[in-house]
C-alpha positions as CSV (number, residue, x, y, z in Angstrom):
1,M,-27.0,73.3,25.1
2,I,-30.4,74.9,24.2
3,I,-31.1,75.6,27.9
4,V,-27.4,77.2,28.6
5,E,-28.2,79.4,25.3
6,I,-31.9,80.4,26.5
7,D,-30.2,81.2,29.9
8,E,-27.9,83.7,28.6
9,V,-29.7,85.4,25.8
10,A,-31.9,86.3,29.2
11,A,-28.9,87.1,31.3
12,R,-27.6,89.5,28.6
13,V,-31.4,91.2,27.9
14,V,-32.3,91.5,31.9
15,R,-28.6,92.2,32.8
16,S,-27.8,94.8,30.6
17,Y,-31.4,96.5,29.6
18,W,-33.1,96.1,32.9
19,A,-33.7,99.8,33.4
20,L,-35.0,99.6,30.0
21,L,-37.6,97.0,30.8
22,L,-38.8,98.3,34.3
23,V,-39.3,101.8,32.2
24,M,-40.8,100.3,29.4
25,T,-43.6,98.2,31.9
26,V,-44.3,100.6,34.7
27,L,-44.9,103.6,32.5
28,P,-47.3,102.2,30.0
29,V,-49.4,100.6,33.5
30,T,-48.9,104.4,35.2
31,L,-50.3,106.3,32.2
32,V,-53.5,103.7,32.0
33,A,-54.1,104.0,35.5
34,L,-54.1,107.5,35.5
35,L,-56.2,107.5,32.4
36,M,-59.1,104.9,33.5
37,S,-59.0,106.5,37.2
38,G,-61.5,109.3,36.6
39,Q,-63.7,107.9,34.3
40,E,-67.0,105.8,34.9
41,P,-66.5,102.3,34.3
42,A,-69.7,101.3,31.3
43,S,-72.7,99.4,31.7
44,V,-73.6,96.5,30.2
45,A,-76.7,94.8,29.7
46,K,-77.1,91.4,29.1
47,S,-80.2,89.4,27.4
48,R,-80.6,86.0,26.6
49,L,-82.4,85.0,23.0
50,Q,-83.5,81.3,21.7
51,A,-81.7,81.2,18.3
52,S,-83.3,78.2,17.3
53,S,-85.5,75.2,19.0
54,K,-84.7,73.0,16.6
55,A,-83.2,70.2,18.5
56,T,-80.8,69.5,15.8
57,D,-79.0,72.4,16.1
58,A,-77.0,71.2,18.9
59,A,-76.5,68.2,18.0
60,P,-72.8,68.9,17.0
61,G,-71.5,70.5,20.2
62,D,-69.6,73.6,20.0
63,A,-69.4,73.3,16.4
64,G,-72.7,74.0,16.3
65,V,-72.7,76.8,19.2
66,S,-70.3,78.2,17.3
67,I,-72.8,78.5,14.0
68,V,-75.4,79.8,16.1
69,V,-73.1,82.6,17.8
70,S,-72.1,83.8,14.5
71,Q,-75.7,83.9,12.9
72,V,-76.9,86.1,15.7
73,K,-73.7,88.5,16.1
74,A,-74.0,88.5,12.0
75,F,-77.9,89.8,12.4
76,A,-76.8,91.7,15.5
77,T,-74.6,93.6,14.0
78,G,-76.3,94.5,10.5
79,E,-76.4,98.2,9.6
80,T,-80.0,97.9,8.5
81,L,-80.9,96.4,11.8
82,L,-79.3,98.6,13.6
83,T,-80.3,101.4,11.9
84,R,-83.5,100.7,12.3
85,V,-83.5,100.2,16.1
86,L,-81.4,103.5,16.4
87,R,-83.9,105.5,14.9
88,E,-87.2,103.6,16.8
89,Q,-85.6,103.5,19.9
90,R,-84.7,107.8,19.4
91,V,-80.5,107.3,20.6
92,D,-78.0,109.4,19.5
93,R,-75.5,106.9,18.2
94,T,-73.3,105.9,15.6
95,T,-74.2,101.8,14.4
96,V,-70.3,101.7,14.0
97,K,-70.3,102.5,17.4
98,T,-73.2,100.4,18.7
99,A,-72.1,97.4,16.2
100,K,-68.5,97.5,18.6
101,A,-70.5,97.6,21.6
102,I,-72.1,94.2,20.8
103,E,-71.2,90.7,22.1
104,V,-72.4,87.2,21.6
105,T,-71.6,84.9,23.6
106,G,-72.9,81.0,23.6
107,L,-74.3,79.4,26.7
108,G,-72.9,75.6,26.8
109,T,-73.7,73.4,24.0
110,S,-77.5,75.0,23.8
111,T,-79.1,77.0,21.2
112,V,-79.8,79.8,23.9
113,V,-77.2,82.7,23.4
114,E,-76.3,85.4,25.5
115,L,-76.8,89.0,23.7
116,S,-75.1,92.2,25.4
117,V,-74.6,96.1,24.5
118,K,-71.9,97.8,26.4
119,D,-73.1,101.7,27.0
120,A,-71.5,104.6,29.2
121,D,-75.4,105.3,29.8
122,P,-77.6,101.9,31.5
123,V,-80.8,103.0,30.5
124,V,-79.5,103.2,26.9
125,A,-78.3,100.1,27.1
126,R,-80.8,98.1,28.1
127,K,-83.3,99.3,25.7
128,L,-80.6,98.9,22.2
129,T,-80.1,95.2,24.0
130,D,-84.2,94.8,24.2
131,A,-84.6,96.7,20.9
132,I,-81.9,94.3,19.1
133,G,-83.0,90.7,20.7
134,A,-86.6,91.2,19.5
135,A,-85.0,92.7,16.1
136,V,-82.7,89.7,15.9
137,V,-85.4,87.4,16.6
138,R,-87.5,88.6,14.4
139,E,-84.8,88.5,11.3
140,I,-84.0,84.9,12.2
141,N,-87.5,83.8,12.1
142,A,-87.6,85.1,9.3
143,S,-84.9,83.6,7.3
144,N,-85.7,80.2,9.0
145,Q,-89.6,79.8,8.6
146,G,-90.1,82.7,5.6
147,S,-89.6,80.6,2.2
148,I,-91.5,78.0,3.5
149,K,-94.3,80.1,4.5
150,Q,-94.1,81.8,1.4
151,Q,-94.7,78.1,-0.2
152,M,-97.8,77.7,2.0
153,D,-99.7,81.0,0.8
154,E,-98.9,80.4,-3.0
155,I,-100.6,76.7,-2.3
156,D,-103.5,78.1,0.2
157,K,-104.2,80.7,-2.9
158,R,-104.3,78.0,-5.9
159,V,-106.1,75.7,-3.5
160,R,-108.7,78.1,-3.1
161,E,-109.0,79.0,-7.0
162,L,-109.1,75.0,-7.9
163,E,-112.2,74.9,-5.1
164,R,-113.8,77.7,-7.0
165,K,-113.3,75.9,-9.9
166,L,-115.0,72.5,-8.8
167,G,-118.1,73.1,-8.0
168,P,-119.4,74.1,-11.1
169,L,-117.4,71.4,-12.8
170,S,-119.2,69.1,-10.9
171,R,-122.1,70.3,-11.7
172,R,-121.9,70.0,-15.5
173,A,-120.8,66.8,-15.1
174,G,-123.2,65.8,-13.0
175,A,-126.3,67.4,-14.7
176,Q,-129.4,65.0,-16.3
177,P,-130.2,63.9,-18.8
178,N,-127.3,64.8,-20.6
179,P,-123.9,65.1,-18.5
180,D,-120.9,67.0,-19.8
181,I,-118.0,64.6,-20.0
182,G,-115.3,66.8,-20.6
183,A,-116.4,68.7,-17.3
184,A,-116.6,65.6,-15.4
185,N,-112.7,64.8,-16.5
186,E,-111.7,68.4,-15.8
187,R,-112.9,67.9,-12.5
188,E,-110.9,64.8,-12.1
189,R,-107.6,66.9,-12.8
190,V,-108.6,69.7,-10.5
191,Q,-109.3,66.9,-7.7
192,A,-106.2,65.8,-8.5
193,E,-104.2,68.7,-8.5
194,L,-106.2,69.7,-5.2
195,A,-104.8,66.2,-3.4
196,D,-101.4,66.8,-4.5
197,L,-101.2,70.5,-3.2
198,R,-102.5,69.4,0.4
199,S,-100.0,66.8,0.4
200,N,-97.6,69.5,-0.5
201,R,-99.0,71.5,1.9
202,S,-98.6,68.9,4.7
203,D,-94.9,68.4,4.0
204,L,-94.1,72.0,4.6
205,Q,-96.0,72.4,7.4
206,T,-94.1,69.6,8.9
207,Q,-90.8,71.2,8.0
208,L,-91.9,74.7,9.5
209,T,-92.8,73.0,12.4
210,S,-89.0,71.3,12.8
211,A,-87.1,74.7,11.3
212,G,-88.1,76.4,14.9
213,T,-88.7,79.4,16.4
214,A,-86.2,82.0,17.7
215,S,-87.6,83.8,20.8
216,V,-86.4,85.9,23.5
217,V,-85.6,84.1,26.8
218,Q,-84.9,87.0,29.1
219,P,-84.7,90.2,28.6
220,A,-81.9,93.0,29.0
221,V,-80.9,93.1,32.6
222,L,-78.0,95.4,33.9
223,A,-74.7,93.5,35.1
224,P,-72.6,94.5,37.9
225,K,-70.4,97.0,37.2
226,S,-67.1,95.5,37.2
227,D,-63.5,98.0,37.0
228,P,-61.4,97.6,34.1
229,T,-58.4,99.8,35.3
230,V,-56.6,96.7,37.2
231,M,-57.2,94.2,33.5
232,M,-56.4,97.3,31.1
233,S,-52.8,98.2,33.3
234,A,-51.6,94.6,33.0
235,I,-52.3,94.5,29.4
236,A,-50.3,97.4,29.2
237,G,-48.0,96.5,31.5
238,L,-47.3,93.4,29.6
239,V,-47.5,95.3,26.1
240,G,-44.7,97.5,27.2
241,L,-42.7,94.5,28.7
242,I,-42.8,92.6,25.5
243,G,-41.7,96.3,23.5
244,G,-38.9,96.8,25.8
245,I,-37.8,92.7,24.9
246,L,-37.6,93.7,21.5
247,I,-36.3,96.8,21.8
248,A,-33.4,95.1,24.0
249,V,-32.8,92.0,21.5
250,V,-32.1,94.9,18.8
251,M,-29.6,97.2,20.7
252,E,-28.0,93.4,21.7
253,M,-28.2,92.5,18.3
254,V,-26.0,96.2,17.1
255,R,-23.4,95.9,20.4
256,P,-23.4,92.6,21.8
257,T,-22.6,92.0,25.7
258,I,-21.8,89.0,27.8
259,P,-23.8,89.2,31.0
260,G,-21.8,87.6,34.2
261,Q,-18.1,87.4,35.4
262,R,-17.9,84.0,35.0
263,R,-19.3,84.3,31.5
264,V,-16.5,86.3,30.7
265,A,-13.9,84.1,32.5
266,R,-15.0,81.0,30.4
267,R,-14.7,83.1,27.2
268,L,-11.2,84.2,28.2
269,G,-10.5,80.5,29.5
270,A,-9.4,81.8,32.5
271,P,-10.2,81.8,36.0
272,L,-12.8,83.9,38.2
273,L,-10.0,85.0,41.0
274,G,-12.3,86.9,42.8
275,W,-13.9,89.6,43.9
276,A,-13.0,93.5,44.5
277,D,-15.3,95.1,46.1
278,Q,-17.4,92.9,48.4
279,G,-15.3,93.1,51.7
280,P,-12.3,93.0,53.0
281,A,-12.0,89.5,53.6
282,R,-12.7,88.2,49.9
283,L,-10.8,91.2,48.6
284,A,-8.1,89.6,50.9
285,D,-8.8,86.1,48.8
286,T,-8.6,87.6,45.8
287,G,-5.1,89.2,46.2
288,R,-3.7,85.0,47.6
289,R,-4.8,83.9,44.2
290,V,-3.9,86.7,42.2
291,R,-0.2,86.0,43.7
292,L,-0.4,82.3,43.2
293,A,-2.2,82.8,39.5
294,A,1.5,85.0,39.0
295,R,3.6,82.1,40.8
296,K,2.4,79.7,38.6
297,E,3.4,81.6,35.7
298,G,6.9,82.7,36.7
299,V,6.2,86.5,36.9
300,G,6.9,89.2,39.5
301,R,4.8,91.9,37.7
302,V,1.3,91.8,37.3
303,T,-0.7,94.8,35.1
304,V,-4.7,95.7,36.1
305,V,-6.4,95.5,32.4
306,G,-10.3,96.7,31.8
307,A,-12.1,95.7,29.4
308,P,-11.8,98.1,27.7
309,G,-10.7,101.6,29.1
310,P,-8.0,102.7,31.7
311,L,-9.5,101.5,35.3
312,P,-10.4,104.1,38.4
313,A,-6.9,104.2,40.8
314,S,-8.9,103.1,43.4
315,L,-9.6,100.1,42.4
316,V,-6.1,99.1,41.0
317,S,-4.5,100.6,44.4
318,S,-7.4,98.2,46.4
319,V,-6.0,95.0,44.3
320,A,-2.2,96.1,44.7
321,S,-3.0,96.3,48.5
322,A,-4.2,93.1,48.5
323,V,-1.5,91.2,46.1
324,Y,0.9,92.8,48.8
325,G,-0.4,91.1,51.9
326,D,-3.1,91.6,54.4
327,E,-1.4,93.1,56.8
328,T,-1.1,96.1,54.9
329,K,-3.3,99.4,53.7
330,L,-3.2,102.4,51.6
331,V,-1.6,105.4,52.7
332,S,-2.7,108.5,51.0
333,A,0.2,110.1,49.5
334,K,0.3,113.5,51.4
335,A,1.2,111.5,54.2
336,A,3.8,109.3,52.6
337,Q,5.0,112.8,51.2
338,A,4.9,113.4,55.0
339,A,7.1,110.3,55.4
340,K,9.9,110.9,52.8
341,A,10.6,114.3,54.6
342,A,10.8,113.3,58.1
343,Q,12.6,110.4,56.9
344,A,15.3,112.8,54.8
345,A,15.9,114.9,58.1
346,K,17.2,111.5,59.8
347,P,21.2,111.4,59.4
348,R,21.7,108.7,57.5
349,P,22.9,105.2,59.1
350,E,26.7,104.2,58.2
351,S,25.5,100.3,57.3
352,G,22.5,100.8,54.7
353,A,21.7,99.7,51.1
354,P,22.5,102.1,49.0
355,D,20.5,104.6,47.2
356,D,20.8,103.6,44.2
357,E,20.4,99.6,44.8
358,P,17.2,99.1,42.9
359,G,14.4,97.8,45.5
360,A,15.6,100.3,48.2
361,P,13.3,103.4,48.9
362,E,14.9,106.7,49.9
363,G,16.3,106.4,53.2
364,G,17.1,103.0,53.3
365,G,15.3,99.9,54.1
366,P,13.6,97.4,51.3
367,S,11.0,98.8,49.0
368,L,8.0,98.1,49.1
369,N,6.7,97.8,45.5
370,S,8.9,99.2,42.8
371,G,6.9,101.9,40.5
372,G,7.8,100.3,37.0
373,S,10.4,98.6,35.4
374,G,14.5,99.7,34.7
375,G,14.4,99.7,38.8
376,K,13.3,103.7,39.3
377,K,12.7,103.9,42.4
378,S,8.9,104.3,44.4
379,T,7.2,104.1,47.8
380,S,3.6,103.5,45.6
381,V,2.0,100.2,45.4
382,V,0.6,101.3,41.7
383,R,0.8,104.7,40.0
384,S,-2.5,105.3,38.6
385,G,-4.3,108.5,39.1
386,G,-1.6,109.3,42.0
387,T,0.8,108.2,44.5
388,A,-0.4,105.0,46.8
389,V,2.0,103.5,49.8
390,M,1.4,99.5,52.0
391,A,1.7,100.3,55.5
392,K,0.8,98.6,58.4
393,K,-2.5,98.6,59.2
394,S,-2.3,99.3,63.4
395,G,-3.4,102.2,64.4
396,E,-2.9,106.1,62.9
397,V,0.2,105.6,60.6
398,S,3.2,107.6,61.2
399,P,5.8,108.5,59.0
400,S,8.7,106.1,60.8
401,E,6.7,103.4,60.5
402,I,5.9,104.2,56.7
403,T,9.8,103.6,55.9
404,Q,9.9,100.9,58.1
405,P,11.0,97.4,56.2
406,V,8.6,94.9,56.7
407,P,8.6,91.1,56.7
408,F,10.4,89.9,53.8
409,R,8.2,88.4,51.0
410,Q,9.1,88.1,47.0
411,L,6.8,90.8,46.0
412,C,4.1,91.0,43.1
413,H,4.0,94.1,41.6
414,V,0.8,95.1,40.6
415,H,0.4,97.7,38.2
416,A,-2.3,99.8,36.2
417,F,-1.7,98.8,32.5
418,E,-1.3,102.9,31.7
419,D,1.9,102.2,33.9
420,I,4.3,99.4,32.3
421,D,7.0,100.6,30.1
422,P,6.5,98.5,27.0
423,G,10.5,98.9,26.2
424,A,11.5,97.5,29.6
425,G,10.6,93.9,28.5
426,D,9.6,92.3,31.6
427,L,7.0,89.4,31.6
428,V,3.6,91.0,33.2
429,G,0.7,88.7,34.0
430,V,-2.6,90.5,32.9
431,V,-5.8,90.6,35.5
432,V,-8.7,91.6,33.6
433,A,-11.5,93.6,35.9
434,V,-15.2,93.2,34.7
435,G,-18.4,94.4,36.1
436,P,-21.6,92.4,35.8
437,V,-22.0,93.4,32.4
438,T,-18.6,93.6,29.7
439,T,-19.4,93.8,26.0
440,V,-17.8,91.7,23.5
441,A,-15.8,94.3,21.9
442,G,-14.4,95.0,25.0
443,L,-13.3,91.3,25.1
444,E,-11.7,91.2,21.9
445,T,-9.6,94.7,23.3
446,V,-8.2,92.3,25.8
447,R,-7.6,89.2,23.7
448,D,-5.7,91.2,21.1
449,L,-3.4,92.9,24.6
450,I,-2.9,89.7,25.2
451,A,-2.2,88.5,21.6
452,A,0.5,91.6,21.1
453,S,2.1,91.0,24.3
454,G,2.5,87.5,25.0
455,W,1.8,87.8,28.2
456,P,0.4,85.0,30.1
457,L,-3.3,86.0,31.3
458,L,-3.7,84.9,35.3
459,G,-7.6,85.5,35.5
460,V,-10.3,87.7,36.0
461,I,-11.4,89.8,39.0
462,A,-14.8,90.5,39.1
463,T,-16.9,93.8,40.3
464,S,-20.1,93.9,41.7
465,R,-20.6,97.4,40.4
466,K,-20.5,98.6,37.1
467,I,-16.6,100.2,36.7
468,T,-16.6,104.0,35.6
469,N,-13.0,105.9,35.3
470,R,-14.0,109.3,37.4
471,K,-11.1,111.1,37.2
472,Q,-10.1,112.4,40.5
473,G,-9.1,115.9,41.3
């Protein structure tokens, strides 16, 4: 059920708004391609840095690499560092623009990272990459080793002070014949402090060694130039397509539609009787199905309605032609008038149907179809925006052939809804003509008509194109 709903939603968006989606996809691609076609691709210089020589930094795997990359990126895009580098290299660039042009990526699970700088000038790109890499190395070393070295410097300073005191104390403590007992005690204290300081310095030296040292592994080199036009155009097209889908969804919420003729038939609970514009063979098959549906419901009159609105006369006439039979075709109103004039000029036969007999055409002979309710005489198959006449298919139709009787058949009269007389009280079968996309409001109009009239719904006739009611001159 969920798959069916997703399929219907996709069909509603694509079939109803394919032109919008096409424009929203092609237009951004074209604009981006035009904008970037005349631009020179920016140069990218890359260098590699050993962010830390500690083996333990690479032990956590991807998490450790992410930490190292983040640390290098934080140092490389620092405002103070970039200001100093740009001033030293005498490059006229803003720190904000330079920071956006810096990229740092990890290389596997090692502590070696790749620092890249993008710039329109390849010389500037290499200069900035080398300078920023060296500055980052200094900052990392200062960050990792600065506090340890400071402690070691303080210890060295204290050791030198104690060593200067130790000599005089030793001489006073060993003086003969009267050694200085206080000096001897002070000497012992100084010697103990010196031993502690030397031990602390040894520990700090071990920490300094294990802290690791950052260094530049590879100086800056220019990467091969790549044209980003294709990638940027693809991204622009994808963004435009997503925007078009969002617009289509909003429009579909405001004005919901039903995609596909078969879905309309399912919504109405009626069969799809066939197609009206896919060749004579399928049209003839559609006519036979309409006759079967009319016979099943016991109706002799059929009205073709749109969903919503009036239908073109040509569509209704073609359906009427197919419903009447395969050996007939439409004749223009001009030919029909010529046939009537020729028949009227002939003398009337003594034995024939009276003029006022229902179903008899002017001049005798059975009627091909009636023009409406109440036994009104007409030679038209359907009266919708003009008069159309049924005639045989063979060759050019002459006026005498138009008025010749055809083999007897229980006629099924087909009319546009506008030609139906609501006061006649005849039971009329309803056939709905729909295009590729039908609005829900139009479908509700058809349901209201069926509910108000009580007429049976025979089925749905499909057209492969949108139905438009053009006024014929």
